[in-house]
DSSP file (Angstrom, degrees, kcal/mol; ACC not computed):
  #  RESIDUE AA STRUCTURE BP1 BP2  ACC     N-H-->O    O-->H-N    N-H-->O    O-->H-N    TCO  KAPPA ALPHA  PHI   PSI    X-CA   Y-CA   Z-CA
    1    1 A M              0   0    0      0, 0.0     2,-0.5     0, 0.0    25,-0.2   0.000 360.0 360.0 360.0 132.8   -2.7  -11.7   -8.2
    2    2 A K  E     -a   26   0A   0     23,-3.1    25,-3.2     2,-0.0     2,-0.5  -0.886 360.0-163.3-104.7 131.8   -4.8  -12.5  -11.2
    3    3 A T  E     +a   27   0A   0     -2,-0.5     2,-0.3    23,-0.2    25,-0.2  -0.962  12.9 173.6-117.4 129.2   -3.8  -11.0  -14.6
    4    4 A V  E     -a   28   0A   0     23,-2.6    25,-2.9    -2,-0.5     2,-0.1  -0.934  30.1-110.7-132.8 156.5   -6.3  -10.8  -17.5
    5    5 A T  E  >  -a   29   0A   0     -2,-0.3     4,-2.4    23,-0.2     5,-0.2  -0.359  33.7-109.0 -78.7 163.9   -6.3   -9.3  -21.0
    6    6 A M  H  > S+     0   0    0     23,-1.1     4,-2.2     1,-0.2     5,-0.2   0.901 119.7  53.0 -59.3 -42.1   -8.5   -6.4  -21.9
    7    7 A H  H  > S+     0   0    0      1,-0.2     4,-1.9     2,-0.2    -1,-0.2   0.934 110.5  45.8 -61.0 -47.2  -10.6   -8.7  -24.1
    8    8 A K  H  > S+     0   0    0      1,-0.2     4,-2.5     2,-0.2    -1,-0.2   0.876 110.4  54.9 -65.1 -36.0  -11.2  -11.2  -21.2
    9    9 A A  H  < S+     0   0    0     -4,-2.4    -1,-0.2     1,-0.2    -2,-0.2   0.896 107.8  49.1 -64.0 -39.7  -12.0   -8.3  -18.9
   10   10 A K  H >< S+     0   0    0     -4,-2.2     3,-0.6     1,-0.2    -1,-0.2   0.900 115.4  44.4 -63.9 -40.1  -14.7   -7.0  -21.2
   11   11 A T  H 3< S+     0   0    0     -4,-1.9    -2,-0.2     1,-0.2    -1,-0.2   0.850 126.5  28.1 -73.4 -35.9  -16.2  -10.5  -21.5
   12   12 A H  T 3X S+     0   0    0     -4,-2.5     4,-2.4    -5,-0.1     5,-0.2  -0.124  75.1 132.8-120.7  35.3  -16.0  -11.4  -17.8
   13   13 A L  H <> S+     0   0    0     -3,-0.6     4,-2.5     1,-0.2     5,-0.2   0.898  73.0  51.5 -57.9 -45.4  -16.3   -8.0  -16.0
   14   14 A S  H  > S+     0   0    0      1,-0.2     4,-2.0     2,-0.2    -1,-0.2   0.909 111.9  47.3 -59.2 -43.1  -18.9   -9.0  -13.5
   15   15 A Q  H  > S+     0   0    0      2,-0.2     4,-2.0     1,-0.2    -1,-0.2   0.900 111.9  50.0 -65.7 -41.7  -16.9  -12.1  -12.4
   16   16 A L  H  X S+     0   0    0     -4,-2.4     4,-2.3     2,-0.2    -2,-0.2   0.880 109.4  51.4 -66.6 -37.9  -13.7  -10.0  -12.1
   17   17 A I  H  X S+     0   0    0     -4,-2.5     4,-2.6    -5,-0.2    -1,-0.2   0.917 108.9  51.2 -64.0 -42.7  -15.5   -7.4  -10.0
   18   18 A A  H  X S+     0   0    0     -4,-2.0     4,-1.4     1,-0.2    -2,-0.2   0.895 110.3  49.4 -61.4 -40.0  -16.8  -10.1   -7.7
   19   19 A E  H  <>S+     0   0    0     -4,-2.0     5,-2.2     2,-0.2     4,-0.3   0.899 110.8  49.3 -66.4 -40.8  -13.3  -11.5   -7.3
   20   20 A A  H ><5S+     0   0    0     -4,-2.3     3,-1.5     1,-0.2    -2,-0.2   0.907 109.4  52.0 -64.7 -41.0  -11.9   -8.1   -6.5
   21   21 A E  H 3<5S+     0   0    0     -4,-2.6    -1,-0.2     1,-0.3    -2,-0.2   0.801 104.7  57.6 -64.4 -28.2  -14.6   -7.5   -3.9
   22   22 A A  T 3<5S-     0   0    0     -4,-1.4    -1,-0.3    -5,-0.2    -2,-0.2   0.497 129.4 -95.8 -81.1  -3.5  -13.6  -10.9   -2.4
   23   23 A G  T < 5S+     0   0    0     -3,-1.5     2,-0.3     1,-0.3    -3,-0.2   0.376  80.5 132.9 109.9  -4.6  -10.1   -9.6   -1.9
   24   24 A E      < -     0   0    0     -5,-2.2     2,-0.5     1,-0.0    -1,-0.3  -0.633  56.5-125.2 -82.1 136.4   -8.2  -10.9   -5.0
   25   25 A E        -     0   0    0     -2,-0.3   -23,-3.1    14,-0.1     2,-0.5  -0.692  27.4-166.0 -80.5 127.2   -6.1   -8.4   -6.8
   26   26 A V  E     -aB   2  38A   0     12,-1.0    12,-3.2    -2,-0.5     2,-0.5  -0.968   4.1-168.6-120.0 121.5   -7.1   -8.3  -10.5
   27   27 A V  E     -aB   3  37A   0    -25,-3.2   -23,-2.6    -2,-0.5     2,-0.5  -0.930   8.4-152.7-111.8 131.2   -4.8   -6.6  -13.0
   28   28 A I  E     -aB   4  36A   0      8,-2.6     7,-3.0    -2,-0.5     8,-1.7  -0.889  15.1-156.4-104.4 130.1   -6.0   -5.9  -16.5
   29   29 A T  E     -aB   5  34A   0    -25,-2.9   -23,-1.1    -2,-0.5     2,-0.5  -0.752  13.1-157.5-108.4 152.8   -3.3   -5.8  -19.2
   30   30 A R  E >  S- B   0  33A   0      3,-2.7     3,-1.2    -2,-0.3   -25,-0.0  -0.987  87.0 -12.8-125.5 118.5   -3.2   -4.1  -22.6
   31   31 A D  T 3  S-     0   0    0     -2,-0.5    -1,-0.1     1,-0.2   -26,-0.0   0.904 129.7 -55.8  54.4  44.4   -0.7   -5.6  -25.1
   32   32 A H  T 3  S+     0   0    0      1,-0.2    -1,-0.2    -3,-0.0   -27,-0.0   0.617 116.6 114.3  66.2  16.1    0.8   -7.6  -22.2
   33   33 A V  E <  S-B   30   0A   0     -3,-1.2    -3,-2.7     0, 0.0    -1,-0.2  -0.974  76.6-109.9-116.7 126.1    1.5   -4.4  -20.2
   34   34 A P  E     +B   29   0A   0      0, 0.0    -5,-0.3     0, 0.0     3,-0.1  -0.303  42.3 168.8 -55.4 129.9   -0.4   -3.9  -16.9
   35   35 A A  E     -     0   0A   0     -7,-3.0     2,-0.3     1,-0.4    -6,-0.2   0.785  56.6  -0.1-110.9 -47.7   -2.9   -1.1  -17.4
   36   36 A V  E     -B   28   0A   0     -8,-1.7    -8,-2.6     2,-0.0     2,-0.4  -0.942  54.0-139.7-143.7 163.1   -5.2   -1.0  -14.4
   37   37 A R  E     -B   27   0A   0     -2,-0.3     2,-0.5   -10,-0.2   -10,-0.2  -0.996  19.1-137.1-126.2 129.0   -5.8   -2.8  -11.1
   38   38 A L  E     +B   26   0A   0    -12,-3.2   -12,-1.0    -2,-0.4    -2,-0.0  -0.744  33.2 162.5 -86.7 126.8   -9.4   -3.6   -9.8
   39   39 A V        -     0   0    0     -2,-0.5   -18,-0.1   -14,-0.1   -19,-0.1  -0.982  43.2 -96.9-138.7 150.7   -9.9   -2.9   -6.1
   40   40 A P    >   -     0   0    0      0, 0.0     3,-1.1     0, 0.0   -23,-0.0  -0.361  28.8-126.9 -65.4 148.1  -13.0   -2.5   -4.1
   41   41 A V  T 3  S+     0   0    0      1,-0.2   -20,-0.0    -2,-0.0     0, 0.0   0.854 105.9  65.2 -64.1 -35.6  -14.1    1.1   -3.5
   42   42 A G  T 3  S+     0   0    0      1,-0.0     2,-0.9     2,-0.0    -1,-0.2   0.671  79.1  95.9 -63.8 -17.1  -14.3    0.5    0.3
   43   43 A E    <   +     0   0    0     -3,-1.1     2,-0.3     2,-0.0    -1,-0.0  -0.661  51.8 149.3 -79.2 108.5  -10.5   -0.1    0.4
   44   44 A S        -     0   0    0     -2,-0.9     3,-0.1     3,-0.0    -2,-0.0  -0.982  50.5-103.6-137.5 153.1   -9.0    3.2    1.4
   45   45 A K        -     0   0    0     -2,-0.3     2,-0.0     1,-0.1     3,-0.0  -0.508  45.8-105.2 -72.5 139.0   -5.8    4.1    3.3
   46   46 A P        -     0   0    0      0, 0.0     2,-0.4     0, 0.0    -1,-0.1  -0.370  34.7-115.0 -64.5 143.9   -6.5    5.2    6.8
   47   47 A V        -     0   0    0      1,-0.1     2,-0.2    -3,-0.1    -3,-0.0  -0.651  28.4-120.8 -81.0 130.7   -6.1    9.0    7.3
   48   48 A R        -     0   0    0     -2,-0.4     2,-0.6     1,-0.0    -1,-0.1  -0.527  23.8-151.4 -72.7 135.7   -3.3    9.9    9.6
   49   49 A Q    >   -     0   0    0     -2,-0.2     3,-1.6     0, 0.0     2,-0.1  -0.939  15.0-125.5-114.1 120.0   -4.5   11.8   12.6
   50   50 A F  T 3  S+     0   0    0     -2,-0.6     4,-0.0     1,-0.3     0, 0.0  -0.393  95.5  15.7 -62.5 131.1   -2.0   14.2   14.2
   51   51 A G  T >  S+     0   0    0     -2,-0.1     3,-1.7     2,-0.0    -1,-0.3   0.617  78.4 138.8  83.5  13.5   -1.6   13.5   17.9
   52   52 A A  T <  S+     0   0    0     -3,-1.6    -2,-0.1     1,-0.3    -1,-0.0   0.788  75.9  44.5 -63.0 -27.4   -3.1   10.0   17.8
   53   53 A L  T >> S+     0   0    0      2,-0.1     3,-2.6     3,-0.0     4,-1.1   0.243  79.9 143.8-100.6  13.0   -0.5    8.6   20.2
   54   54 A K  T <4 S+     0   0    0     -3,-1.7     4,-0.1     1,-0.3    -4,-0.0  -0.302  76.6   9.4 -57.3 127.9   -0.6   11.5   22.6
   55   55 A G  T 34 S+     0   0    0      2,-0.4    -1,-0.3     1,-0.0     3,-0.1   0.341 117.0  78.7  84.4  -7.3   -0.1   10.2   26.1
   56   56 A Q  T <4 S+     0   0    0     -3,-2.6     2,-0.4     1,-0.2    -2,-0.2   0.629  89.3  51.0-104.9 -18.7    0.9    6.8   24.9
   57   57 A V     <  -     0   0    0     -4,-1.1     2,-0.4     2,-0.0    -2,-0.4  -0.963  64.9-161.1-124.9 137.1    4.5    7.5   23.9
   58   58 A Q        -     0   0    0     -2,-0.4     2,-0.5    -4,-0.1    -4,-0.0  -0.960   3.4-157.7-119.5 136.5    7.2    9.1   25.9
   59   59 A V        -     0   0    0     -2,-0.4     2,-0.1     3,-0.0    -2,-0.0  -0.955  14.3-152.4-112.0 121.2   10.3   10.6   24.5
   60   60 A T    >   -     0   0    0     -2,-0.5     3,-1.4     1,-0.1     4,-0.4  -0.356  32.1-102.6 -85.9 171.1   13.2   11.0   27.0
   61   61 A A  G >  S+     0   0    0      1,-0.3     3,-1.3     2,-0.2     4,-0.4   0.775 116.7  71.9 -63.3 -26.2   16.0   13.6   26.8
   62   62 A A  G >  S+     0   0    0      1,-0.3     3,-1.1     2,-0.2    -1,-0.3   0.769  84.1  69.7 -61.6 -25.6   18.3   10.9   25.4
   63   63 A F  G <  S+     0   0    0     -3,-1.4    -1,-0.3     1,-0.2    -2,-0.2   0.838  99.8  47.2 -59.9 -33.3   16.3   11.1   22.1
   64   64 A F  G <  S+     0   0    0     -3,-1.3    -1,-0.2    -4,-0.4    -2,-0.2   0.477  89.4 104.4 -91.6  -3.3   17.8   14.5   21.5
   65   65 A E  S <  S-     0   0    0     -3,-1.1    -3,-0.0    -4,-0.4     0, 0.0  -0.480  83.4 -94.5 -76.7 149.9   21.4   13.6   22.2
   66   66 A P        -     0   0    0      0, 0.0    -1,-0.1     0, 0.0     3,-0.1  -0.276  43.0-109.2 -62.0 149.0   23.8   13.2   19.3
   67   67 A L        -     0   0    0      1,-0.1    -3,-0.0    -3,-0.1     2,-0.0  -0.447  37.4 -96.7 -74.6 150.9   24.3    9.7   18.0
   68   68 A P     >  -     0   0    0      0, 0.0     4,-2.6     0, 0.0     3,-0.3  -0.352  39.0-109.9 -61.5 152.1   27.6    7.9   18.6
   69   69 A E  H  > S+     0   0    0      1,-0.2     4,-2.2     2,-0.2     5,-0.2   0.862 116.0  52.0 -55.1 -42.5   30.0    8.2   15.5
   70   70 A D  H  > S+     0   0    0      1,-0.2     4,-1.2     2,-0.2    -1,-0.2   0.887 113.7  43.1 -66.5 -38.1   29.7    4.5   14.5
   71   71 A E  H  > S+     0   0    0     -3,-0.3     4,-1.4     2,-0.2    -2,-0.2   0.887 112.5  53.0 -73.6 -38.8   25.9    4.6   14.5
   72   72 A L  H  X S+     0   0    0     -4,-2.6     4,-2.0     1,-0.2    -2,-0.2   0.885 105.8  54.6 -62.2 -38.8   25.8    8.0   12.7
   73   73 A A  H  X S+     0   0    0     -4,-2.2     4,-1.4    -5,-0.2    -1,-0.2   0.863 104.1  55.7 -63.2 -36.2   28.1    6.6   10.0
   74   74 A G  H  < S+     0   0    0     -4,-1.2    -1,-0.2     1,-0.2    -2,-0.2   0.848 110.0  45.2 -65.2 -34.2   25.6    3.7    9.5
   75   75 A W  H  < S+     0   0    0     -4,-1.4    -2,-0.2    -3,-0.2    -1,-0.2   0.850 114.7  46.8 -76.1 -35.9   22.8    6.2    8.8
   76   76 A E  H  <        0   0    0     -4,-2.0    -2,-0.2    -5,-0.2    -1,-0.2   0.657 360.0 360.0 -84.2 -15.7   24.8    8.4    6.5
   77   77 A G     <        0   0    0     -4,-1.4    -3,-0.1    -5,-0.2    -4,-0.1   0.474 360.0 360.0  76.5 360.0   26.2    5.5    4.5
């Protein structure tokens, strides 16, 4: 991750954009506090599609049975 000041970002914006497009994370700070992160526009989280695993995953009846006490205690903390 590359961190630059606001002043340096203003001066070298084209270079920083090229670095972000190449995959490097660029964080711009204001008064030593992170303010923004440069990322390429094409980077987006994939949209979840309901039913995408239909026919690929099987759930047996055991899935719906209660958990043993020791395992249940581990989940509940």
